[in-house]
Backbone as CSV, one residue per row, in Angstrom:
resi,resn,N_x,N_y,N_z,CA_x,CA_y,CA_z,C_x,C_y,C_z
1,MET,92.526,237.386,197.310,93.217,236.715,197.941,94.758,237.142,198.335
2,LYS,94.971,237.476,199.539,96.667,237.887,199.670,97.194,236.551,200.470
3,ALA,98.406,236.630,200.282,99.448,235.548,200.645,100.968,236.173,201.265
4,GLN,101.101,236.028,202.699,102.274,236.444,203.398,103.251,235.361,203.493
5,ILE,104.382,235.593,202.932,104.956,234.450,203.036,106.291,234.860,203.819
6,LEU,106.537,234.059,204.658,107.523,234.422,206.101,108.798,233.227,205.822
7,LYS,110.055,233.265,205.690,111.140,232.340,205.699,111.922,232.634,206.754
8,THR,112.211,231.248,207.345,113.172,231.558,208.702,113.922,230.035,208.171
9,LYS,114.932,230.342,207.969,116.008,229.448,207.570,115.543,228.413,206.828
10,LYS,115.143,227.103,207.009,114.605,226.110,206.382,113.268,225.910,206.280
11,ARG,112.221,226.902,207.027,111.133,226.966,206.825,110.244,227.963,206.197
12,LEU,109.319,227.607,205.601,108.551,228.693,204.966,106.942,228.574,205.524
13,ASP,106.439,229.692,205.864,105.352,229.710,206.340,104.687,230.736,205.778
14,VAL,103.234,230.187,205.233,102.314,230.764,204.179,101.046,231.072,204.527
15,ILE,100.816,232.307,204.711,99.366,232.517,205.601,98.609,233.011,204.093
16,VAL,97.580,232.363,204.237,96.543,232.530,202.821,95.114,233.195,203.615
17,GLU,94.956,234.063,202.830,93.730,235.027,203.008,92.651,235.194,201.694
18,GLY,91.462,234.878,202.026,90.571,234.987,200.875,90.310,234.015,200.162
19,LYS,90.104,233.807,198.921,89.715,232.765,198.192,90.969,232.247,197.436
20,LEU,91.045,230.913,197.334,92.012,230.648,196.507,91.342,229.499,194.956
21,ASP,91.290,230.440,194.250,90.465,229.881,193.280,91.156,230.093,191.720
22,ALA,90.409,229.763,190.628,91.128,230.195,189.156,91.425,231.371,189.060
23,VAL,91.341,232.115,189.964,91.334,233.562,189.364,92.581,233.915,190.206
24,THR,92.957,233.775,191.551,93.957,233.749,192.408,94.971,232.766,192.320
25,SER,94.872,231.555,192.041,95.629,230.667,191.797,96.879,230.943,191.049
26,PRO,96.831,231.506,189.763,98.187,231.825,189.136,99.096,232.716,189.744
27,GLU,98.514,233.462,190.293,99.544,234.648,190.922,100.070,233.890,192.416
28,PHE,99.255,233.299,193.043,99.812,232.840,194.312,100.902,231.449,193.758
29,GLU,100.576,230.893,193.101,101.705,229.746,192.555,103.054,230.514,192.117
30,GLU,102.643,231.405,191.260,103.891,232.592,190.970,104.793,233.008,192.112
31,LYS,104.288,233.274,193.030,104.761,233.722,194.277,105.389,232.477,195.116
32,LEU,104.742,231.521,195.001,105.189,230.655,195.945,106.393,229.561,195.456
33,MET,106.154,229.210,194.502,107.141,228.063,193.697,108.365,228.702,194.177
34,PRO,108.752,229.636,193.517,110.390,230.147,193.874,110.872,230.207,195.531
35,ALA,109.886,230.680,196.152,110.263,230.379,197.429,110.397,229.402,197.838
36,LEU,110.121,228.233,197.234,110.408,226.649,197.663,111.903,226.271,197.934
37,ASN,112.526,227.039,197.066,114.278,226.396,197.059,114.564,226.452,198.507
38,ASP,115.428,225.408,198.594,116.160,224.996,199.933,115.148,225.198,201.163
39,ILE,114.054,224.816,200.861,113.380,224.847,202.095,112.976,223.281,202.687
40,HIS,112.861,223.282,203.744,112.710,221.856,204.277,111.166,221.477,205.100
41,THR,110.882,222.658,205.576,109.311,222.592,206.071,108.523,223.630,205.591
42,LEU,107.484,223.419,205.260,106.348,224.346,204.603,105.371,224.111,205.116
43,ILE,104.515,225.094,205.704,103.300,225.363,206.825,102.397,226.291,205.973
44,PHE,101.352,225.628,205.692,100.248,226.768,205.278,99.203,226.578,206.327
45,ASP,99.054,228.448,206.674,98.146,228.380,207.729,96.716,229.026,206.878
46,PHE,95.774,228.265,206.808,94.616,228.506,205.948,93.300,229.251,207.388
47,SER,93.924,229.558,208.096,92.739,230.263,209.022,91.780,231.325,208.736
48,LYS,92.598,231.774,207.511,91.727,233.036,207.176,91.307,232.584,205.617
49,LEU,91.615,231.410,205.323,90.996,231.234,203.823,89.882,230.663,203.685
50,LEU,88.777,231.240,203.001,87.534,231.362,203.028,86.909,229.981,202.175
51,THR,87.533,229.749,200.766,87.205,228.860,200.354,88.716,228.303,199.259
52,ILE,88.748,227.251,198.692,89.484,226.800,197.828,89.033,225.741,196.551
53,SER,89.394,226.252,195.527,88.589,225.487,194.188,89.711,223.968,193.812
54,SER,89.457,223.608,192.708,90.357,222.635,192.323,91.576,223.454,191.496
55,ALA,91.571,224.723,191.411,92.878,225.452,190.832,93.707,225.562,192.081
56,GLY,93.200,225.903,192.963,93.779,226.013,194.392,94.568,224.562,194.758
57,LEU,93.762,223.495,194.690,94.309,222.298,195.028,95.205,222.086,194.349
58,ARG,95.211,222.508,192.874,96.304,222.210,192.005,97.818,222.737,192.673
59,VAL,97.752,224.014,193.098,98.564,224.399,193.546,99.286,223.908,194.832
60,LEU,98.581,223.281,195.717,98.698,222.583,196.756,99.832,221.240,196.242
61,LEU,99.256,220.671,195.623,99.401,219.147,194.708,100.935,219.646,194.489
62,THR,100.964,220.627,193.524,102.543,221.015,193.005,103.625,221.318,194.316
63,ALA,102.945,221.859,195.270,103.780,222.182,196.099,104.372,220.746,196.980
64,ALA,103.147,220.200,197.351,103.666,218.804,197.755,104.492,217.631,197.228
65,LYS,104.504,218.063,195.625,105.393,217.291,194.816,106.724,217.806,195.075
66,ARG,106.940,218.972,194.719,108.192,219.847,195.083,108.895,219.608,196.705
67,MET,108.145,220.052,197.613,108.663,218.954,199.028,108.981,217.838,198.684
68,ASP,108.391,216.719,198.310,108.809,215.575,198.058,110.294,215.696,197.591
69,GLU,110.258,216.208,196.325,111.862,216.209,195.776,112.508,216.749,196.735
70,LEU,112.297,217.837,197.436,113.621,218.212,198.499,113.632,217.427,199.488
71,GLY,112.732,216.225,199.794,112.982,215.631,201.204,112.452,216.512,202.282
72,GLY,111.501,217.341,201.980,111.009,218.069,203.035,109.239,217.826,203.440
73,THR,108.973,218.509,204.357,107.334,218.486,204.914,106.720,219.320,204.233
74,LEU,105.308,219.200,204.229,104.240,219.865,203.942,103.285,219.945,204.826
75,THR,102.713,220.793,205.576,101.432,220.800,206.599,100.369,221.882,206.409
76,VAL,98.854,221.428,206.367,98.321,222.511,206.267,97.737,222.417,207.705
77,LYS,97.506,223.759,208.279,96.947,224.033,209.566,95.896,225.113,209.666
78,ASN,95.123,225.079,210.569,93.899,225.828,210.774,93.000,226.377,209.817
79,ALA,92.783,224.989,208.890,91.828,224.949,208.015,90.543,224.978,208.390
80,SER,89.686,225.929,207.844,88.046,225.819,208.328,87.408,224.420,207.942
81,GLU,86.393,224.141,208.496,85.575,223.031,208.032,85.216,222.905,206.957
82,ASP,84.712,224.163,206.052,84.541,223.937,204.673,85.656,223.506,203.550
83,VAL,86.872,224.200,204.238,88.069,223.834,203.305,88.513,222.251,203.536
84,LYS,88.428,221.718,204.673,88.409,220.503,205.173,87.792,219.667,204.404
85,LYS,86.423,219.972,204.077,85.247,219.122,203.435,85.721,219.231,201.914
86,VAL,86.308,220.071,201.226,86.853,219.958,199.876,88.002,218.934,200.118
87,PHE,88.813,219.047,200.882,90.004,217.960,201.339,89.348,216.964,201.157
88,ARG,88.191,216.136,202.014,87.984,215.158,202.470,87.215,214.657,200.869
89,LEU,86.467,215.535,200.488,85.406,214.929,199.147,86.343,214.815,197.687
90,THR,87.611,215.259,197.869,88.623,215.441,196.844,89.671,214.239,196.992
91,GLY,89.718,213.909,198.556,90.632,212.754,199.002,92.079,213.487,199.251
92,PHE,92.406,215.007,199.265,93.592,215.668,199.536,93.820,215.375,201.011
93,ILE,92.643,215.013,201.911,92.838,214.879,203.283,94.008,213.561,203.542
94,ASN,93.993,212.664,202.507,94.724,211.540,202.578,96.258,211.744,202.043
95,VAL,96.407,212.832,201.081,97.379,213.385,200.803,98.479,214.446,201.308
96,LEU,97.550,215.179,202.006,98.125,216.481,202.586,98.521,216.249,204.250
97,ASN,99.212,216.623,204.964,99.144,216.499,206.113,98.218,218.128,206.834
98,VAL,96.884,217.665,207.495,96.120,218.483,207.685,96.146,218.438,209.154
99,ILE,96.483,219.592,210.114,96.302,219.320,211.340,95.315,220.514,211.714
C-alpha cells in the first residue's frame, strides 16, 4: 500500500494505492492522523485502491470522527465497485460521503 498525502491550506487530499488491510492500516493511520490537524476538507482518492478490510474501514471511521470534531468534511471519491460493495455491505456507504 502506498499513500500520498497532499496538503493545501485547509484541505488534505489522500491518494491510496494497493490494499488497505490489517497489515497496511496501522502505518497508514500513523501517517494520516497527525496530518488532520487544522484541516477542514479531507478527500480520499481511492481510484488505485484494490481492496479494503475491516482494519481499513476502522481508519476511515477514525478519520471521519476526527473531521466531525474539527467541523470539517470527509469525502471518498473514485472508489472501485469492489470497494463500494464493501461500503454497502458494512453500512459505511451511509456514514461516508462517497461520490
